[in-house]
N, C-alpha and C positions, 0 to 999 in steps of 0.2 A: 504494500500500500504506500509506503513512503516514496518509492520510485514513481508510482503513478501520479502522486500529488506534485512531486518535484518536476516531472516531465510536463504536466499540465501548466504549471507556473512558468516554466521555461518557454513553452509554446506561446503563452500570452505575451511574454517579453519579445520573442522573436517576431510575432505578428506586428507588434507596435513598431519594431525596427523596420520591417518590410513596408509598413504604411508610410513611414518617414521617407524611405527611399522612393516610393511611388510618388509622393508629393514633390520631391526634388526633381524627378523625371518630368512630371507634369509642368513644373515651373520652367524647366528648360525646354519645354515644348517637344519632348521626345514622344511622338505619337505615331502609330498606335503603341500603346504600352505593351511590353512583353507579356506573353501568355501567363507567366508565373503570377502576375498581379490580378488575374481574373477572380481568384478567391482569396480571402484572408488566410494566409498560410506563411510559415517560416520559409526563408530562402536559404539555399546552400551557401555556407560560409566559404568553401573552396571556390565555388563559381564566382562569388562576389569579389574574391581576391584577384580574379582574372588571370589571363595568360597573355601571350604575345598579341592576340587579337583583341584583347580588352575584357571587360567584365561580361559575365553571362548571368542572366537572371533565371534561375531554375528553382523550382519548388523543392524544398527539403522534405524528406520522408522519414529520416532516422535521426534521433538524438544520440549522438555518438560520444563515447568517452575519449577524450584526447589522449590521456594516459590511461592504459588499461587498469581495470580494478583487479585486486587479488582474487583469484578463483577459489582459494581456500577459505578466506575470510574477507569479505568485501570491505570491511572497515579497518583492516590492518594494512597500512600503506608500506610496511617494511622499510621504514625510514626513507620514504620518498621513491622507492622502487616502483610502487603502484600509485595510482591516483585515487583521490577521494570519490566515492560513488555519487554523492549528493552535493557536489561543489559546483557552483555555476561556472567557475573558471576552468573546470575540467570537462566541460561538455561543449559540443558544437553541433549545429544542425547540418546534415549533409544530404545531398541527393543520393539516389540509389547507386548511381555510377561512381561517385567519389567514395561512398561508403564501401562498395565492393572492392575498389582499388586499395583502400586503407586496410580493410579486413584481410584481403589476400596477402598484402605485404606483411602484416602482423603474423598471420598463420605461417607464412614461409619462414619468417625470422624465428618463430618459436620452434618450428619443426627442425630447423637447422641446429638448434641448441640441444636437441635430444641425443 
């Protein structure tokens, strides 16, 4: 239950951030607005950082832990080795594409340590 409440609160914050970005785009007369603004929803943090072609506005579907949580005890960070599970600074909204890339890299890293 704590994760659901935390996720819901983070979603509200992310939607407010997306609304501010939408207003900025409207002020700059960027029309039509990207499809990601058709519904109130979080935007992908990685897409917003952009690439060589610029920013992309893609809907986020996953609240991802930036630093993985301890699988043995979620609240034991092992002196910073793992992230806090319910800390706003340890989560980011990602689109399914960026979440798959990040998860794949993490699994590959952990499997190479076995």
